[in-house]
C-alpha positions as CSV (number, residue, x, y, z in Angstrom):
1,M,-2.5,189.8,199.8
2,L,-2.6,192.3,197.0
3,H,-6.3,193.0,197.5
4,F,-5.5,196.7,198.2
5,L,-4.4,197.3,194.7
6,P,-6.8,199.3,192.4
7,A,-9.1,196.9,190.3
8,P,-7.9,197.8,186.9
9,L,-4.2,196.9,188.1
10,R,-5.2,193.7,189.6
11,G,-7.0,192.7,186.2
12,V,-3.9,193.3,184.1
13,L,-1.8,191.2,186.6
14,S,-4.3,188.4,186.8
15,A,-4.5,188.4,183.2
16,S,-0.7,188.3,182.8
17,L,-0.2,185.7,185.5
18,L,-3.0,183.5,183.7
19,A,-1.3,183.9,180.3
20,I,2.2,183.2,181.8
21,N,1.0,180.1,183.6
22,T,-0.6,178.9,180.6
23,L,2.3,179.3,178.3
24,F,4.7,177.8,180.9
25,W,2.7,174.5,181.2
26,C,2.1,174.4,177.3
27,I,5.9,173.3,176.9
28,P,5.7,170.2,178.9
29,L,2.1,169.5,177.8
30,F,3.0,169.6,174.1
31,T,6.3,167.5,174.7
32,V,4.1,164.8,176.4
33,T,1.6,164.8,173.4
34,L,4.0,164.4,171.0
35,L,5.5,161.4,172.9
36,K,2.1,159.9,173.2
37,I,1.7,160.1,169.4
38,C,5.0,158.6,168.7
39,L,4.9,155.9,171.2
40,P,1.4,154.4,171.1
41,F,1.9,151.6,173.5
42,K,-0.3,150.8,176.4
43,G,2.7,151.5,178.9
44,A,3.7,154.5,177.2
45,R,0.3,155.9,177.0
46,R,-0.5,155.2,180.7
47,A,2.7,157.1,181.7
48,C,1.9,160.1,179.3
49,N,-1.7,160.2,180.7
50,W,-0.2,160.4,184.4
51,A,2.1,163.2,183.1
52,M,-0.7,165.0,181.4
53,N,-3.0,164.9,184.6
54,F,0.0,166.1,186.8
55,I,0.6,169.1,184.1
56,Q,-3.1,169.9,184.1
57,E,-3.4,170.0,188.0
58,G,-0.2,171.9,188.1
59,W,-1.8,174.7,185.7
60,I,-4.9,174.7,188.2
61,S,-2.8,174.9,191.3
62,C,-0.9,177.9,189.8
63,N,-4.2,179.5,188.8
64,K,-5.4,179.0,192.5
65,A,-2.1,180.7,193.6
66,W,-2.8,183.9,191.6
67,M,-6.5,184.0,192.7
68,K,-5.4,183.9,196.4
69,L,-2.9,186.6,195.7
70,L,-5.2,189.0,193.8
71,C,-9.0,187.8,194.3
72,N,-10.3,188.4,197.7
73,I,-13.0,185.6,197.3
74,R,-15.0,184.2,200.3
75,W,-15.9,180.7,199.9
76,N,-18.9,179.0,201.2
77,V,-18.6,175.3,200.1
78,D,-20.1,171.9,201.1
79,G,-19.9,168.4,199.8
80,L,-16.3,168.1,199.0
81,Q,-15.9,165.6,201.7
82,A,-17.9,163.0,199.7
83,L,-15.3,162.8,196.8
84,D,-12.3,161.1,196.2
85,Y,-9.4,160.7,193.8
86,Q,-9.6,157.2,193.1
87,H,-13.1,157.0,191.3
88,T,-14.6,157.9,188.1
89,Y,-17.3,160.8,188.2
90,L,-19.8,162.3,185.8
91,V,-19.8,166.0,187.0
92,T,-22.6,168.5,186.1
93,S,-23.3,172.1,187.2
94,N,-25.8,174.8,186.5
95,H,-24.0,177.5,184.2
96,Q,-23.9,181.1,184.5
97,S,-20.6,182.6,183.7
98,W,-17.1,181.7,182.4
99,V,-16.1,182.1,186.0
100,D,-17.8,178.8,186.7
101,I,-14.9,176.7,185.0
102,L,-12.4,178.4,187.3
103,V,-14.5,178.1,190.2
104,L,-15.0,174.4,189.7
105,Q,-11.3,173.8,188.9
106,Y,-10.4,175.7,191.9
107,L,-12.4,173.6,194.3
108,L,-12.2,170.2,192.8
109,N,-8.4,170.1,191.9
110,R,-6.9,166.9,193.5
111,H,-10.2,165.9,195.0
112,V,-11.4,164.2,191.7
113,R,-9.2,163.7,188.6
114,P,-8.9,166.7,186.4
115,L,-12.1,167.7,184.8
116,K,-12.7,166.7,180.9
117,F,-15.1,169.2,179.6
118,F,-17.5,168.9,176.7
119,L,-16.5,171.7,174.4
120,K,-18.2,173.2,171.2
121,Q,-15.9,172.4,168.3
122,E,-15.4,176.1,167.4
123,L,-13.5,176.4,170.6
124,I,-10.5,174.4,169.4
125,W,-9.6,177.5,167.5
126,V,-8.9,179.6,170.5
127,P,-5.3,180.4,170.4
128,V,-3.0,178.2,172.4
129,I,-5.8,177.0,174.9
130,G,-7.7,175.1,172.2
131,L,-4.6,173.2,171.3
132,C,-4.2,172.4,174.9
133,W,-7.9,171.3,175.2
134,W,-7.0,169.0,172.2
135,A,-4.0,167.5,173.8
136,L,-5.6,166.9,176.8
137,E,-8.5,165.0,174.8
138,F,-11.3,167.1,175.7
139,P,-14.4,166.0,173.8
140,F,-15.1,168.5,171.0
141,M,-18.9,168.4,170.1
142,K,-20.2,169.9,166.7
143,R,-23.9,170.7,167.0
144,Y,-26.2,171.0,163.8
145,S,-29.4,172.8,163.8
146,K,-32.7,170.9,163.1
147,A,-32.7,172.7,159.6
148,Y,-29.2,171.5,158.8
149,L,-30.0,167.9,159.9
150,A,-33.2,167.9,157.7
151,K,-30.9,168.7,154.6
152,H,-28.0,166.4,155.8
153,P,-29.5,163.4,157.7
154,E,-26.3,161.7,157.5
155,K,-25.0,163.9,160.2
156,Q,-27.5,162.6,162.9
157,G,-26.0,160.9,166.0
158,K,-22.3,162.6,165.2
159,D,-22.4,163.8,168.7
160,L,-23.0,160.3,170.1
161,E,-20.4,158.9,168.0
162,T,-17.7,161.6,169.2
163,T,-19.1,161.0,172.8
164,R,-18.5,157.3,172.6
165,K,-15.0,157.5,171.0
166,T,-13.9,160.0,173.6
167,C,-15.1,158.0,176.5
168,D,-13.5,154.6,175.2
169,K,-10.2,156.5,175.5
170,F,-11.0,157.0,179.4
171,R,-11.8,153.2,180.2
172,G,-9.6,151.5,182.8
173,S,-8.5,154.5,184.7
174,P,-10.3,157.1,186.9
175,V,-11.4,160.3,185.1
176,A,-13.9,163.1,185.7
177,I,-16.3,163.9,182.8
178,F,-17.8,167.2,183.0
179,N,-21.0,168.3,181.2
180,F,-23.0,171.6,181.7
181,L,-26.5,170.3,181.3
182,E,-27.9,173.5,180.0
183,G,-25.5,173.5,177.2
184,T,-25.1,177.2,177.5
185,R,-24.7,180.2,180.0
186,F,-27.9,181.3,181.8
187,N,-29.3,184.9,181.1
188,P,-32.9,186.1,181.3
189,S,-33.2,186.4,177.4
190,K,-32.4,182.9,176.9
191,H,-34.7,182.1,179.9
192,A,-37.7,183.9,178.4
193,Q,-37.0,182.6,174.9
194,Q,-36.9,178.6,176.2
195,Q,-39.9,179.6,178.4
196,S,-38.1,177.6,180.9
197,P,-40.4,176.1,183.8
198,F,-37.4,176.9,186.2
199,N,-37.1,180.1,188.0
200,N,-33.2,180.0,188.1
201,L,-32.2,177.6,185.3
202,L,-32.5,176.7,181.7
203,K,-33.8,173.5,180.5
204,P,-31.7,170.8,180.9
205,K,-30.2,168.8,177.9
206,A,-30.3,165.0,179.1
207,G,-28.6,163.5,176.0
208,G,-24.9,164.3,176.6
209,V,-25.2,163.0,179.9
210,A,-26.9,159.9,178.9
211,F,-24.6,159.3,176.0
212,V,-21.6,159.3,178.6
213,L,-23.4,156.8,180.7
214,D,-24.2,154.7,177.7
215,A,-20.6,154.6,176.7
216,M,-19.0,154.0,180.3
217,G,-21.8,153.9,182.9
218,E,-20.4,150.8,184.6
219,Q,-17.0,152.6,185.2
220,M,-19.0,155.6,186.9
221,H,-18.8,155.6,190.4
222,K,-21.4,158.6,191.1
223,I,-22.8,161.6,189.4
224,V,-21.6,164.8,191.2
225,N,-24.4,167.5,190.9
226,S,-22.7,170.8,191.3
227,T,-24.8,174.1,192.1
228,I,-22.9,177.2,191.8
229,Y,-24.2,180.6,193.3
230,Y,-22.8,184.2,193.0
231,P,-24.6,186.4,195.8
232,Q,-23.4,189.6,194.0
233,G,-24.9,188.5,190.7
234,N,-23.5,186.6,187.9
235,P,-20.0,187.9,187.0
236,G,-18.1,188.3,184.0
237,F,-14.7,187.0,183.7
238,W,-12.8,190.4,183.9
239,D,-15.0,190.7,187.4
240,L,-13.0,187.8,188.5
241,L,-9.7,189.2,187.2
242,T,-10.3,192.5,188.7
243,G,-11.4,191.0,192.2
244,K,-14.8,192.1,192.0
245,V,-16.2,188.5,192.7
246,N,-16.2,188.5,196.5
247,D,-18.6,185.7,197.5
248,V,-18.9,182.2,195.8
249,V,-21.4,179.7,197.2
250,V,-21.1,176.1,196.0
251,R,-22.8,172.9,196.7
252,F,-21.6,169.3,195.7
253,E,-23.9,166.3,195.9
254,A,-22.6,162.8,195.1
255,L,-25.6,161.1,193.8
256,P,-25.7,157.0,193.0
257,I,-26.3,156.3,189.3
258,P,-29.8,154.5,189.0
259,Q,-28.9,150.9,187.8
260,E,-31.9,150.9,185.6
261,F,-29.9,153.6,183.4
262,L,-26.9,151.3,182.8
263,G,-26.6,149.2,179.7
264,K,-29.3,151.2,177.8
265,S,-29.3,153.1,174.6
266,Y,-30.5,156.8,174.8
267,D,-31.1,157.1,171.1
268,Q,-32.8,153.9,170.6
269,D,-34.7,153.0,173.7
270,E,-37.7,155.4,173.8
271,S,-38.9,154.2,177.3
272,Y,-35.4,154.7,178.9
273,R,-35.1,158.1,177.2
274,L,-38.4,159.4,178.7
275,A,-37.3,158.0,182.0
276,F,-33.9,159.5,182.1
277,Q,-35.5,162.9,181.0
278,Q,-37.8,162.8,184.0
279,W,-34.6,161.8,186.2
280,V,-32.9,164.8,185.0
281,N,-35.7,167.1,185.2
282,A,-36.4,166.1,189.0
283,L,-32.7,167.1,189.6
284,W,-33.2,170.3,188.1
285,E,-36.3,170.9,190.1
286,K,-34.2,170.3,193.2
287,K,-31.3,172.4,192.1
288,D,-33.9,175.1,191.3
289,A,-35.3,175.0,194.6
290,E,-31.9,175.3,196.2
291,L,-30.9,178.3,194.3
292,S,-34.1,180.0,195.4
293,A,-33.3,179.2,199.0
294,L,-29.5,180.3,198.6
295,K,-30.8,183.7,197.1
296,Q,-33.0,184.2,200.4
297,G,-29.9,183.7,202.7
298,H,-26.9,185.9,203.7
299,Y,-23.6,183.9,203.1
300,T,-20.0,184.4,204.6
301,G,-17.1,182.7,203.3
302,Q,-15.3,179.8,204.8
């Protein structure tokens, strides 16, 4: 509605509304978190989890409102009809920009349960929002370099331990676990450094997804394979706030989880590890071809 405003003014308004929205929902979120800590009973925990889902969905809905008000985005989306709110999903996507997160939340809100992202441990120190992620029980992962692990072998497998502890909290109720398989945002320098065999993607890291399946695979209904494409090029977050993101193309594909991948140990079963990596690479080859096809087309919003 306010798309006629100058881009810098829209950026300031969008950033202000995002900040106000976040601070507003922090109050009930931290209140419920305190209750959850003080009342560690199953019934109380179940009620607190329901309240936290409501709060997270409310925050996303308010973000959608200011995006509709200030950002003139034309959406081209397919595959949402295959998802439902009552099942547990493992969601993954290619990763190009910080905008990806708001795009996925915008589209998936109330189609599946609120997304639980895997985050780098350093992000817990982001003012306000880091504490929100902690309160919502997002899994924080600390990655160690090969050189560090060589000196400190006792740290080997800590990511797996964290993943399992986090996933144990989600047993018994529907949840949507999210993981960027590439582990980092795509850019040409990273692509060249990796010598990636894919034209539009970095190499996928299968371990995080495999560990989630190891911890709660029998609870998972399907894997939601998401593909995001920006026809105007990969945007920065400021581009979104100032209304410069005009078109977004997203494809969702709900895939069954192969039964042979359930009840296995990724870190101990070498044959399973190899088979799972091959399966993930096949998904990535298909996604790479899809992105190449999307780049050749002309898209209008829907």
